[in-house]
PAVOFI-944075 format. One line per 5 residues: their letters; for each residue x, y, z of C-alpha. Coordinates in Angstrom, 1 decimal. Layout:
BEGIN
A = X,Y,Z; ...
***
This chain:
BEGIN
ELPIA = -5.3,-3.1,13.9; -1.9,-1.7,15.0; -1.3,-2.9,18.2; -0.9,-0.5,21.1; -0.9,-1.0,24.6
ANEIG = -3.3,1.1,26.4; -0.7,2.5,29.1; 2.2,3.1,26.2; 0.5,6.1,24.6; -2.2,8.4,25.8
IDKRL = -5.7,8.4,24.6; -5.5,11.6,22.3; -3.1,10.0,20.4; -4.0,6.6,20.4; -7.4,8.5,19.0
IIKEF = -5.4,10.2,16.2; -3.6,7.1,15.5; -7.2,5.3,15.0; -8.2,7.8,13.1; -5.1,8.1,10.5
LSFFK = -5.4,4.0,10.3; -9.4,4.6,9.4; -8.1,6.9,6.5; -5.6,4.9,5.2; -7.7,1.7,5.0
EAINE = -10.2,4.0,2.8; -7.8,5.4,1.0; -6.6,1.7,0.1; -9.9,0.3,-0.6; -10.5,3.2,-3.0
LPDLQ = -8.2,1.9,-5.3; -9.0,-0.7,-8.4; -8.7,-4.0,-7.1; -5.5,-5.0,-8.8; -3.6,-2.0,-7.2
VQLLK = -4.7,-3.3,-3.8; -3.7,-7.1,-4.8; -0.2,-5.8,-6.0; -0.1,-3.7,-2.4; -1.3,-6.8,-0.6
LRYKH = 1.5,-9.0,-2.2; 4.0,-6.7,-1.5; 3.8,-5.4,2.0; 1.4,-8.4,3.7; 3.1,-11.1,2.1
KMSAK = 6.6,-9.2,1.7; 6.8,-10.3,-1.9; 9.3,-8.4,-4.1; 8.7,-7.4,-7.4; 10.5,-10.5,-8.5
DILKF = 8.3,-12.8,-6.5; 5.2,-11.2,-7.8; 6.3,-11.9,-11.2; 7.1,-15.3,-10.9; 3.5,-15.5,-8.9
CNKLN = 1.9,-14.0,-11.7; 3.6,-16.3,-14.1; 2.5,-19.0,-11.9; -0.9,-18.3,-12.0; -0.7,-17.4,-15.9
FSLIP = -2.6,-14.3,-14.7; -1.0,-10.6,-15.0; -2.0,-8.4,-12.0; -1.3,-5.3,-14.7; -4.4,-4.0,-16.7
DKDIK = -3.4,-4.0,-20.4; -0.2,-6.1,-20.2; -0.2,-9.8,-21.4; 1.0,-12.3,-19.0; 3.9,-12.9,-21.7
ELKEH = 5.0,-9.6,-21.8; 5.3,-8.7,-18.2; 8.3,-7.6,-17.0; 9.7,-7.2,-13.1; 9.8,-3.3,-13.9
DIFYA = 6.1,-3.4,-14.8; 5.6,-4.6,-11.3; 7.7,-1.8,-9.8; 6.0,0.6,-12.2; 2.6,-0.5,-10.7
LNTAL = 3.3,-0.6,-7.2; 4.8,2.9,-7.4; 1.6,4.0,-9.6; -0.6,2.2,-6.4; 1.4,3.9,-3.9
KDVLK = 0.8,7.5,-5.3; -2.4,6.9,-5.7; -3.0,6.2,-1.7; -0.4,9.1,-0.7; -2.7,11.4,-3.2
RLTMR = -5.6,10.2,-1.2; -3.9,10.5,2.5; -2.6,13.9,1.5; -6.0,15.3,0.3; -7.2,14.8,3.8
YKEES = -3.9,15.9,5.7; -3.1,18.9,3.9; -1.5,20.8,6.3; 1.1,17.6,6.7; 4.0,18.6,4.6
SFGMD = 6.3,16.2,6.2; 3.8,13.2,5.1; 5.7,12.0,1.8; 6.2,8.5,-0.1; 8.9,7.4,2.0
NLKYI = 6.9,7.6,5.1; 4.3,6.1,3.2; 6.3,2.9,2.5; 7.1,3.1,6.1; 3.7,2.9,7.3
FEEIG = 3.1,-0.1,4.4; 5.8,-2.0,5.6; 5.1,-1.9,9.6; 1.5,-2.4,9.2; 0.6,-4.0,6.0
I = -2.6,-3.8,4.4
***
């Protein structure tokens, strides 16, 4: 939940935000589990791609499908994160077709502010 004090914003805007957050969570939940895990590591736990790679190596487990842990590189993490973000963005833009200002930078900002 996004903490919003009742007196800071009108009821109509709070409902819009609540609806958006519902769609946002739905878009994330529709992703494959490994993509969700990558997004959580990046945005909830504030891990860099380098940290995620170290985490994977420590667990001896690749979060990238079809990529062996011994072959996993930092750029693979970046690519997989970008793919996951694009998948979320695609789902959200399908929901908000009229909103042309909704893009990757806005999505990254939302993830950084509220995590998942």
